[in-house]
C-alpha positions in Angstrom: -64.2 -4.1 -62.9 -62.0 -6.7 -61.1 -63.9 -9.1 -58.9 -62.2 -10.1 -55.6 -63.5 -13.3 -54.2 -63.5 -13.8 -50.4 -64.3 -16.9 -48.4 -65.1 -15.0 -45.2 -68.2 -13.0 -44.3 -66.3 -9.7 -44.8 -63.0 -8.2 -45.6 -61.6 -4.9 -44.2 -60.9 -2.1 -46.7 -57.1 -2.0 -46.1 -56.9 -5.7 -46.5 -58.8 -5.6 -49.8 -56.4 -2.9 -51.1 -53.4 -5.1 -50.2 -55.0 -8.3 -51.5 -55.8 -6.6 -54.8 -52.2 -5.6 -55.2 -52.9 -1.9 -55.1 -50.5 -1.4 -52.2 -47.4 -3.2 -51.0 -48.2 -3.2 -47.3 -50.6 -2.0 -44.7 -48.9 1.3 -44.2 -49.3 2.2 -47.8 -52.9 1.0 -47.9 -53.6 3.3 -44.8 -52.1 6.3 -46.6 -54.2 5.7 -49.8 -57.3 5.5 -47.7 -56.5 8.5 -45.4 -55.6 10.6 -48.5 -59.2 10.4 -49.8 -58.4 8.3 -52.9 -61.0 5.5 -52.0 -64.8 5.4 -52.6 -67.0 2.5 -51.3 -70.3 2.1 -53.0 -69.9 5.6 -54.5 -69.0 7.4 -51.2 -65.6 8.6 -50.0 -64.3 6.3 -47.3 -61.6 7.3 -44.8 -61.8 4.3 -42.4 -59.3 1.6 -43.1 -61.2 -0.9 -41.0 -64.4 -0.5 -43.0 -66.0 -3.9 -43.4 -66.8 -4.9 -47.0 -69.3 -7.5 -47.8 -70.1 -9.4 -51.0 -71.6 -7.0 -53.6 -69.7 -3.9 -52.3 -67.8 -1.9 -54.9 -64.5 -0.1 -54.2 -63.0 2.5 -56.5 -59.4 3.6 -55.9 -58.4 6.6 -57.9 -54.6 7.4 -57.7 -52.8 10.1 -59.7 -51.7 7.7 -62.4 -53.9 4.6 -61.9 -57.6 3.8 -61.5 -58.9 0.6 -59.9 -62.5 -0.6 -59.7 -63.1 -3.6 -57.5 -66.2 -5.7 -56.6 -66.2 -8.0 -53.6 -67.5 -11.4 -54.7 
């Protein structure tokens, strides 16, 4: 699991996906989320603006790649 450190109270889901290097830009992050490839704390998440706080876990399961992130 890759830990992503933030210095703000929260980070939005699409921003986290870009920051972690999973997507190149916001449009690609939006598509990944809307396509149902993302789970937050074990539940599918389709909202790109979902606020993530320290301790939240995000799993992105694409066709060829799997990412597991923890907001720290």
